[in-house]
DSSP file (Angstrom, degrees, kcal/mol; ACC not computed):
  #  RESIDUE AA STRUCTURE BP1 BP2  ACC     N-H-->O    O-->H-N    N-H-->O    O-->H-N    TCO  KAPPA ALPHA  PHI   PSI    X-CA   Y-CA   Z-CA
    1    1 A M              0   0    0      0, 0.0    33,-2.8     0, 0.0     2,-0.7   0.000 360.0 360.0 360.0 145.3   10.1   13.8   -4.3
    2    2 A L  E     -ab  34 107A   0    104,-2.7   106,-2.9    31,-0.2     2,-0.6  -0.888 360.0-149.0 -99.0 115.1    9.1   17.4   -4.6
    3    3 A F  E     - b   0 108A   0     31,-3.0    33,-0.5    -2,-0.7     2,-0.1  -0.751  15.3-149.1 -89.9 123.0   11.4   19.5   -2.5
    4    4 A E    >>  -     0   0    0    104,-2.1     3,-1.4    -2,-0.6     4,-1.3  -0.448  27.1 -98.4 -94.0 163.6    9.7   22.6   -1.2
    5    5 A T  H 3> S+     0   0    0      1,-0.3     4,-2.7     2,-0.2     5,-0.2   0.821 118.5  58.1 -49.5 -43.4   11.1   26.1   -0.4
    6    6 A R  H 3> S+     0   0    0      1,-0.2     4,-2.0     2,-0.2    -1,-0.3   0.813 101.8  56.5 -65.8 -28.5   11.4   25.5    3.3
    7    7 A Y  H <> S+     0   0    0     -3,-1.4     4,-2.3   101,-0.4    -1,-0.2   0.968 111.0  42.8 -62.2 -52.2   13.7   22.5    2.7
    8    8 A F  H  X S+     0   0    0     -4,-1.3     4,-2.8     1,-0.2    -2,-0.2   0.905 112.4  53.1 -62.1 -41.9   16.1   24.6    0.7
    9    9 A W  H  X S+     0   0    0     -4,-2.7     4,-1.7     1,-0.2    -1,-0.2   0.903 109.3  49.7 -62.0 -39.8   16.0   27.5    3.1
   10   10 A A  H  X S+     0   0    0     -4,-2.0     4,-2.3    -5,-0.2    -1,-0.2   0.929 111.8  48.1 -63.5 -44.8   16.8   25.2    5.9
   11   11 A V  H  < S+     0   0    0     -4,-2.3    -2,-0.2     1,-0.2    -1,-0.2   0.919 115.7  44.5 -60.3 -44.2   19.8   23.7    4.0
   12   12 A F  H  < S+     0   0    0     -4,-2.8    -1,-0.2    -5,-0.2    -2,-0.2   0.734 124.7  29.9 -74.9 -22.9   21.1   27.2    3.1
   13   13 A T  H  < S+     0   0    0     -4,-1.7    -2,-0.2    -5,-0.2    -3,-0.2   0.617  84.2 111.2-118.0 -14.0   20.7   28.8    6.5
   14   14 A T     <  -     0   0    0     -4,-2.3    -4,-0.0    -5,-0.2     0, 0.0  -0.322  39.9-169.0 -66.4 146.1   21.1   26.2    9.3
   15   15 A R        +     0   0    0      5,-0.0    -1,-0.1     4,-0.0    -3,-0.0   0.273  61.7 100.1-110.5   5.8   24.2   26.4   11.4
   16   16 A D     >  -     0   0    0      1,-0.2     4,-2.4     2,-0.0     5,-0.2  -0.839  57.8-161.6 -97.5 108.7   23.5   23.0   13.0
   17   17 A P  H  > S+     0   0    0      0, 0.0     4,-2.1     0, 0.0    -1,-0.2   0.845  90.6  51.7 -60.6 -35.2   25.8   20.4   11.3
   18   18 A E  H  > S+     0   0    0      2,-0.2     4,-1.9     1,-0.2     5,-0.1   0.905 110.2  48.3 -69.1 -40.6   23.6   17.5   12.6
   19   19 A Y  H  > S+     0   0    0      2,-0.2     4,-2.2     1,-0.2    -1,-0.2   0.917 111.6  50.3 -63.2 -44.1   20.4   19.0   11.2
   20   20 A L  H  X S+     0   0    0     -4,-2.4     4,-2.5     1,-0.2    -2,-0.2   0.893 107.4  54.2 -61.8 -40.4   22.2   19.7    7.9
   21   21 A R  H  X S+     0   0    0     -4,-2.1     4,-1.7     1,-0.2    -1,-0.2   0.916 109.3  47.8 -59.4 -43.9   23.3   16.0    7.8
   22   22 A K  H  X S+     0   0    0     -4,-1.9     4,-1.5     1,-0.2    -2,-0.2   0.886 110.8  51.2 -65.8 -39.2   19.7   14.9    8.2
   23   23 A L  H  X S+     0   0    0     -4,-2.2     4,-1.4     1,-0.2    -2,-0.2   0.908 109.3  50.6 -63.7 -41.2   18.5   17.2    5.5
   24   24 A R  H  X S+     0   0    0     -4,-2.5     4,-2.7     1,-0.2    -1,-0.2   0.832 103.5  59.1 -67.4 -31.9   21.1   15.9    3.1
   25   25 A I  H  X S+     0   0    0     -4,-1.7     4,-2.2     2,-0.2    -1,-0.2   0.904 102.0  54.4 -62.1 -41.0   20.1   12.3    3.8
   26   26 A L  H  X S+     0   0    0     -4,-1.5     4,-0.6     1,-0.2    -1,-0.2   0.920 111.2  45.6 -56.8 -43.5   16.6   13.2    2.6
   27   27 A L  H >< S+     0   0    0     -4,-1.4     3,-1.0     1,-0.2    -2,-0.2   0.924 112.0  50.2 -66.2 -45.6   18.1   14.4   -0.6
   28   28 A E  H 3< S+     0   0    0     -4,-2.7    -1,-0.2     1,-0.2    -2,-0.2   0.824 109.5  52.1 -63.4 -32.1   20.4   11.4   -1.0
   29   29 A N  H 3< S+     0   0    0     -4,-2.2     2,-0.4    -5,-0.2    -1,-0.2   0.568  84.9 104.2 -83.1  -8.7   17.6    9.0   -0.5
   30   30 A A    <<  -     0   0    0     -3,-1.0     3,-0.1    -4,-0.6    -3,-0.0  -0.605  55.3-161.5 -77.2 126.5   15.4   10.6   -3.1
   31   31 A K  S    S+     0   0    0     -2,-0.4     2,-0.4     1,-0.3    -1,-0.2   0.922  84.0  20.3 -71.3 -44.3   15.2    8.5   -6.3
   32   32 A K  S    S-     0   0    0     -3,-0.1     2,-0.5     2,-0.0    -1,-0.3  -0.982  76.6-151.3-126.3 139.9   14.0   11.5   -8.3
   33   33 A K        +     0   0    0     -2,-0.4    35,-2.9    -3,-0.1     2,-0.3  -0.946  18.9 173.5-119.6 118.8   14.4   15.1   -7.2
   34   34 A F  E     -ac   2  68A   0    -33,-2.8   -31,-3.0    -2,-0.5     2,-0.3  -0.881   8.3-178.1-121.4 152.5   11.9   17.8   -8.3
   35   35 A A  E     - c   0  69A   0     33,-2.1    35,-2.5    -2,-0.3     2,-0.2  -0.985  26.1-119.7-144.5 149.5   11.4   21.4   -7.4
   36   36 A S  E >>  - c   0  70A   0    -33,-0.5     4,-1.1    -2,-0.3     3,-0.9  -0.587  19.5-125.8 -85.3 148.2    8.8   23.9   -8.5
   37   37 A T  H 3> S+     0   0    0     33,-2.3     4,-1.8     1,-0.2    34,-0.1   0.748 112.3  67.7 -63.0 -21.9    9.7   27.1  -10.3
   38   38 A I  H 3> S+     0   0    0     32,-0.3     4,-2.4     1,-0.2    -1,-0.2   0.874  95.2  55.2 -62.8 -37.2    7.7   28.8   -7.5
   39   39 A T  H <> S+     0   0    0     -3,-0.9     4,-2.9     2,-0.2     5,-0.3   0.880 102.9  55.2 -63.8 -38.0   10.5   27.7   -5.1
   40   40 A I  H  X S+     0   0    0     -4,-1.1     4,-2.5     1,-0.2     5,-0.2   0.940 109.1  48.1 -59.0 -46.5   13.1   29.4   -7.4
   41   41 A Y  H  X S+     0   0    0     -4,-1.8     4,-2.6     2,-0.2    -2,-0.2   0.942 114.2  45.8 -57.4 -49.3   11.1   32.6   -7.0
   42   42 A E  H  X S+     0   0    0     -4,-2.4     4,-2.5     1,-0.2     5,-0.2   0.922 115.1  44.9 -65.6 -45.2   10.9   32.3   -3.2
   43   43 A I  H  X S+     0   0    0     -4,-2.9     4,-2.6     2,-0.2     5,-0.3   0.915 114.8  49.1 -65.1 -42.3   14.5   31.4   -2.6
   44   44 A Y  H  X S+     0   0    0     -4,-2.5     4,-2.8    -5,-0.3     5,-0.2   0.938 113.3  46.4 -62.5 -46.0   15.7   34.1   -5.0
   45   45 A K  H  X S+     0   0    0     -4,-2.6     4,-1.9    -5,-0.2    -2,-0.2   0.936 115.3  45.2 -63.5 -47.8   13.6   36.8   -3.3
   46   46 A L  H  X S+     0   0    0     -4,-2.5     4,-1.3    -5,-0.2    -1,-0.2   0.926 117.6  44.0 -61.3 -45.6   14.5   35.8    0.2
   47   47 A T  H  X>S+     0   0    0     -4,-2.6     4,-3.8    -5,-0.2     5,-1.2   0.901 109.8  55.5 -69.4 -41.0   18.2   35.5   -0.6
   48   48 A L  H  X5S+     0   0    0     -4,-2.8     4,-0.7    -5,-0.3    -1,-0.2   0.908 110.7  45.5 -57.0 -43.4   18.3   38.7   -2.6
   49   49 A S  H  <5S+     0   0    0     -4,-1.9    -1,-0.2    -5,-0.2    -2,-0.2   0.782 125.4  30.7 -73.5 -25.9   16.8   40.7    0.3
   50   50 A Q  H  <5S+     0   0    0     -4,-1.3    -2,-0.2    -3,-0.2    -3,-0.2   0.768 137.1  11.8-104.1 -29.8   19.1   39.2    2.9
   51   51 A E  H  <5S-     0   0    0     -4,-3.8     4,-0.4    -5,-0.2    -3,-0.2   0.467 101.4-111.2-133.5  -4.3   22.4   38.3    1.2
   52   52 A G     X< -     0   0    0     -5,-1.2     4,-2.1    -4,-0.7    -1,-0.2  -0.159  39.0 -61.6  98.3 170.2   22.4   39.9   -2.3
   53   53 A K  H  > S+     0   0    0      1,-0.2     4,-3.1     2,-0.2     5,-0.2   0.863 123.1  56.9 -64.1 -42.0   22.3   39.1   -5.9
   54   54 A A  H  > S+     0   0    0      1,-0.2     4,-2.1     2,-0.2    -1,-0.2   0.914 112.2  41.7 -60.4 -43.7   25.4   37.0   -6.1
   55   55 A V  H  > S+     0   0    0     -4,-0.4     4,-2.8     2,-0.2     5,-0.2   0.893 114.0  52.8 -70.7 -39.5   24.3   34.6   -3.4
   56   56 A A  H  X S+     0   0    0     -4,-2.1     4,-2.3     2,-0.2     5,-0.3   0.924 110.7  47.7 -60.6 -44.6   20.7   34.5   -4.8
   57   57 A D  H  X S+     0   0    0     -4,-3.1     4,-2.4     1,-0.2     5,-0.2   0.928 112.8  48.8 -60.9 -45.8   22.1   33.6   -8.3
   58   58 A L  H  X S+     0   0    0     -4,-2.1     4,-2.0    -5,-0.2    -2,-0.2   0.922 112.7  47.1 -61.5 -46.2   24.3   30.9   -6.8
   59   59 A R  H  X S+     0   0    0     -4,-2.8     4,-2.0     1,-0.2    -2,-0.2   0.937 115.7  42.7 -64.5 -47.3   21.6   29.3   -4.7
   60   60 A T  H  X S+     0   0    0     -4,-2.3     4,-2.5    -5,-0.2    -1,-0.2   0.865 112.3  53.8 -72.0 -33.0   19.0   29.2   -7.5
   61   61 A D  H  X S+     0   0    0     -4,-2.4     4,-1.8    -5,-0.3    -1,-0.2   0.902 108.2  51.6 -63.2 -39.6   21.5   28.0  -10.1
   62   62 A T  H  X S+     0   0    0     -4,-2.0     4,-1.8    -5,-0.2    -2,-0.2   0.927 110.9  46.9 -61.8 -45.9   22.4   25.1   -7.8
   63   63 A I  H  X S+     0   0    0     -4,-2.0     4,-1.7     1,-0.2    -2,-0.2   0.940 111.2  51.4 -61.2 -47.3   18.7   24.1   -7.4
   64   64 A K  H  < S+     0   0    0     -4,-2.5    -1,-0.2     1,-0.2    -2,-0.2   0.819 112.4  46.6 -62.5 -31.3   18.1   24.3  -11.2
   65   65 A K  H  < S+     0   0    0     -4,-1.8    -1,-0.2    -5,-0.2    -2,-0.2   0.828 118.5  39.1 -78.4 -32.6   21.2   22.1  -11.8
   66   66 A Q  H  < S+     0   0    0     -4,-1.8     2,-0.3    -3,-0.2    -2,-0.2   0.570 113.2  52.8 -97.7 -10.3   20.4   19.4   -9.2
   67   67 A F  S  < S-     0   0    0     -4,-1.7     2,-0.6    -5,-0.2   -33,-0.2  -0.941  80.7-114.9-129.6 146.9   16.6   19.2   -9.5
   68   68 A A  E     -c   34   0A   0    -35,-2.9   -33,-2.1    -2,-0.3     2,-0.3  -0.709  41.9-134.2 -74.4 123.3   14.1   18.6  -12.3
   69   69 A M  E     -c   35   0A   0     -2,-0.6     2,-0.5   -35,-0.2   -33,-0.2  -0.649  14.1-154.8 -88.1 136.4   12.2   21.9  -12.5
   70   70 A I  E     -c   36   0A   0    -35,-2.5   -33,-2.3    -2,-0.3   -32,-0.3  -0.947   9.4-150.1-113.1 120.6    8.4   21.8  -12.7
   71   71 A D        -     0   0    0     -2,-0.5     2,-0.7   -35,-0.2     5,-0.1  -0.433  24.8-105.7 -81.7 160.6    6.6   24.8  -14.2
   72   72 A I        -     0   0    0     -2,-0.1    -1,-0.1     4,-0.1    24,-0.0  -0.802  42.5-175.5 -87.6 115.8    3.1   26.0  -13.3
   73   73 A D     >  -     0   0    0     -2,-0.7     4,-2.6     1,-0.0     5,-0.2  -0.535  43.3 -90.9-102.8 175.8    0.7   25.0  -16.1
   74   74 A P  H  > S+     0   0    0      0, 0.0     4,-2.4     0, 0.0     5,-0.2   0.862 125.1  51.0 -58.0 -37.5   -3.0   25.9  -16.3
   75   75 A E  H  > S+     0   0    0      2,-0.2     4,-2.4     1,-0.2     5,-0.2   0.917 112.0  46.1 -67.9 -41.9   -4.1   22.7  -14.5
   76   76 A I  H  > S+     0   0    0      2,-0.2     4,-2.8     1,-0.2    -1,-0.2   0.904 111.9  52.9 -65.1 -40.0   -1.7   23.2  -11.6
   77   77 A A  H  X S+     0   0    0     -4,-2.6     4,-2.1     2,-0.2    -2,-0.2   0.923 111.2  45.7 -60.8 -44.9   -2.8   26.9  -11.4
   78   78 A E  H  X S+     0   0    0     -4,-2.4     4,-2.0     2,-0.2    -2,-0.2   0.921 114.5  46.9 -65.9 -43.7   -6.4   25.9  -11.2
   79   79 A E  H  X S+     0   0    0     -4,-2.4     4,-2.6     1,-0.2    -2,-0.2   0.893 110.5  53.9 -65.2 -38.4   -5.8   23.2   -8.6
   80   80 A G  H  X S+     0   0    0     -4,-2.8     4,-2.8     1,-0.2    -1,-0.2   0.898 107.4  50.7 -60.7 -40.5   -3.6   25.7   -6.6
   81   81 A A  H  X S+     0   0    0     -4,-2.1     4,-2.5     2,-0.2    -1,-0.2   0.901 110.2  49.6 -64.1 -40.6   -6.5   28.2   -6.6
   82   82 A R  H  X S+     0   0    0     -4,-2.0     4,-2.6     2,-0.2    -2,-0.2   0.926 113.0  46.6 -64.3 -43.2   -8.9   25.5   -5.3
   83   83 A I  H  X S+     0   0    0     -4,-2.6     4,-2.9     2,-0.2     6,-0.4   0.929 112.4  50.2 -63.6 -45.2   -6.4   24.5   -2.6
   84   84 A S  H  X>S+     0   0    0     -4,-2.8     4,-1.9     1,-0.2     5,-0.6   0.909 112.9  46.6 -59.7 -43.0   -5.8   28.1   -1.6
   85   85 A H  H  <5S+     0   0    0     -4,-2.5    -1,-0.2     2,-0.2    -2,-0.2   0.927 115.8  45.0 -64.5 -45.7   -9.5   28.8   -1.4
   86   86 A R  H  <5S+     0   0    0     -4,-2.6    -2,-0.2     1,-0.2    -1,-0.2   0.903 128.3  25.6 -67.2 -42.6  -10.2   25.6    0.6
   87   87 A L  H  <5S-     0   0    0     -4,-2.9    -1,-0.2    -5,-0.2    -2,-0.2   0.565  94.9-128.1 -99.6 -10.6   -7.3   26.1    3.1
   88   88 A R  T  <5 +     0   0    0     -4,-1.9    -3,-0.2    -5,-0.4    -4,-0.2   0.889  56.4 159.0  57.3  39.6   -6.8   29.8    2.9
   89   89 A A      < -     0   0    0     -5,-0.6    -1,-0.2    -6,-0.4    -2,-0.1  -0.568  48.1 -88.4 -91.2 155.3   -3.2   29.0    2.3
   90   90 A P     >  -     0   0    0      0, 0.0     4,-2.5     0, 0.0     5,-0.2  -0.234  38.8-112.8 -59.7 153.2   -0.7   31.4    0.6
   91   91 A M  H  > S+     0   0    0      1,-0.2     4,-2.6     2,-0.2     5,-0.2   0.913 114.1  50.0 -56.2 -49.1   -0.5   31.3   -3.2
   92   92 A A  H  > S+     0   0    0      1,-0.2     4,-2.2     2,-0.2    -1,-0.2   0.929 112.5  46.9 -59.8 -46.4    3.0   29.8   -3.4
   93   93 A D  H  > S+     0   0    0      1,-0.2     4,-2.6     2,-0.2    -1,-0.2   0.912 112.3  50.7 -60.8 -42.7    2.2   27.0   -0.9
   94   94 A S  H  X S+     0   0    0     -4,-2.5     4,-2.4     1,-0.2    -1,-0.2   0.895 110.5  48.6 -64.0 -40.7   -1.0   26.2   -2.8
   95   95 A L  H  X S+     0   0    0     -4,-2.6     4,-2.0     2,-0.2    -1,-0.2   0.881 112.1  48.4 -68.0 -37.9    0.8   26.0   -6.1
   96   96 A I  H  X S+     0   0    0     -4,-2.2     4,-2.3    -5,-0.2    -2,-0.2   0.903 111.8  49.5 -69.7 -39.7    3.5   23.8   -4.8
   97   97 A M  H  X S+     0   0    0     -4,-2.6     4,-2.6     2,-0.2    -2,-0.2   0.923 110.5  50.9 -61.5 -43.2    0.9   21.5   -3.1
   98   98 A A  H  X S+     0   0    0     -4,-2.4     4,-2.6     1,-0.2    -2,-0.2   0.880 108.9  51.8 -62.0 -37.8   -1.0   21.4   -6.4
   99   99 A T  H  X S+     0   0    0     -4,-2.0     4,-2.1     2,-0.2    -1,-0.2   0.929 109.7  48.7 -63.5 -45.7    2.2   20.4   -8.2
  100  100 A A  H  X>S+     0   0    0     -4,-2.3     5,-2.5     1,-0.2     4,-0.7   0.909 113.5  47.3 -61.3 -42.5    2.9   17.6   -5.8
  101  101 A R  H ><5S+     0   0    0     -4,-2.6     3,-0.6     3,-0.2    -2,-0.2   0.924 110.3  52.0 -64.8 -43.5   -0.7   16.3   -6.2
  102  102 A R  H 3<5S+     0   0    0     -4,-2.6    -1,-0.2     1,-0.2    -2,-0.2   0.884 117.7  37.5 -60.9 -39.6   -0.5   16.5  -10.0
  103  103 A L  H 3<5S-     0   0    0     -4,-2.1    -1,-0.2    -5,-0.2    -2,-0.2   0.463 107.1-126.2 -91.4  -2.2    2.7   14.5  -10.0
  104  104 A N  T <<5 +     0   0    0     -4,-0.7    -3,-0.2    -3,-0.6    -4,-0.1   0.933  61.0 144.3  55.6  49.9    1.6   12.2   -7.2
  105  105 A L      < -     0   0    0     -5,-2.5    13,-0.2    -6,-0.1    -1,-0.2  -0.892  54.4-115.5-118.4 146.0    4.8   13.0   -5.3
  106  106 A P        -     0   0    0      0, 0.0  -104,-2.7     0, 0.0     2,-0.5  -0.501  33.9-128.7 -71.5 153.4    5.4   13.4   -1.6
  107  107 A C  E     -bd   2 119A   0     11,-3.2    13,-2.4  -106,-0.2     2,-1.0  -0.909   4.6-140.0-110.8 129.1    6.5   16.9   -0.6
  108  108 A V  E     +bd   3 120A   0   -106,-2.9  -104,-2.1    -2,-0.5  -101,-0.4  -0.770  57.8 111.8 -89.7 103.0    9.7   17.5    1.5
  109  109 A T        -     0   0    0     11,-1.1    -2,-0.1    -2,-1.0    11,-0.1  -0.981  59.6-148.6-162.1 160.8    8.6   20.3    3.8
  110  110 A D        +     0   0    0     -2,-0.3    11,-0.1    11,-0.1    -2,-0.0   0.136  57.1 132.6-118.2  15.4    7.9   21.1    7.4
  111  111 A D    >   -     0   0    0      1,-0.1     3,-1.4     2,-0.0    -2,-0.1  -0.519  53.5-146.1 -72.3 125.1    5.3   23.8    6.4
  112  112 A P  T 3  S+     0   0    0      0, 0.0    -1,-0.1     0, 0.0    -3,-0.0   0.704  94.0  68.2 -66.4 -18.2    2.1   23.4    8.4
  113  113 A H  T 3  S+     0   0    0      1,-0.2     2,-2.4     2,-0.1     3,-0.3   0.725  74.8  93.2 -69.8 -19.6    0.0   24.6    5.4
  114  114 A F    <   +     0   0    0     -3,-1.4    -1,-0.2     1,-0.2     3,-0.1  -0.414  40.7 127.7 -81.6  71.9    0.9   21.4    3.5
  115  115 A T        +     0   0    0     -2,-2.4    -1,-0.2     1,-0.1    -2,-0.1   0.529  60.1  66.4 -99.7 -10.3   -2.2   19.3    4.5
  116  116 A E  S    S+     0   0    0     -3,-0.3     2,-0.3     2,-0.1    -1,-0.1   0.469 102.3  43.5 -93.2  -3.3   -3.2   18.3    1.0
  117  117 A V  S    S-     0   0    0     -3,-0.1     2,-0.3   -10,-0.0   -19,-0.0  -0.923  93.4 -88.7-138.8 161.4   -0.2   16.1    0.2
  118  118 A K        -     0   0    0     -2,-0.3   -11,-3.2   -13,-0.2     2,-0.4  -0.563  47.7-152.5 -69.1 132.5    2.0   13.5    1.8
  119  119 A K  E     -d  107   0A   0     -2,-0.3     2,-0.4   -13,-0.2   -11,-0.2  -0.851  12.8-164.8-112.2 145.1    4.8   15.2    3.6
  120  120 A L  E     +d  108   0A   0    -13,-2.4   -11,-1.1    -2,-0.4     2,-0.3  -0.998  28.4 133.5-124.6 131.5    8.3   14.0    4.4
  121  121 A W              0   0    0     -2,-0.4   -11,-0.1   -13,-0.2    -2,-0.0  -0.964 360.0 360.0-164.1 166.6   10.6   15.7    6.9
  122  122 A I              0   0    0     -2,-0.3   -12,-0.1  -103,-0.1   -99,-0.0   0.448 360.0 360.0 -92.9 360.0   12.8   14.8    9.8
């Protein structure tokens, strides 16, 4: 499964223990765990602005250790551009959708832009 930025943000910021438990079950049930390098950018940027460099470093290091990271290659970039054009979706979302399509993986997200791939969420 490809875990998208909003999944990580929910894990890192929820104050609801039951919601966190459900999010962790999704992670535990995944046979293979992937994340896009775009997600690293988004989590780092959001965390840096709200909680500082030390927390941003900790969060992204945790993701990089626990997930197979997928880089954006030329084919993913081109497919992301096509998705962005077709859906008028933000660049990051389009690139992550293109990554999921390229790897034929469901995407763990609750983002409404993610209409081009199979989504998993609670």
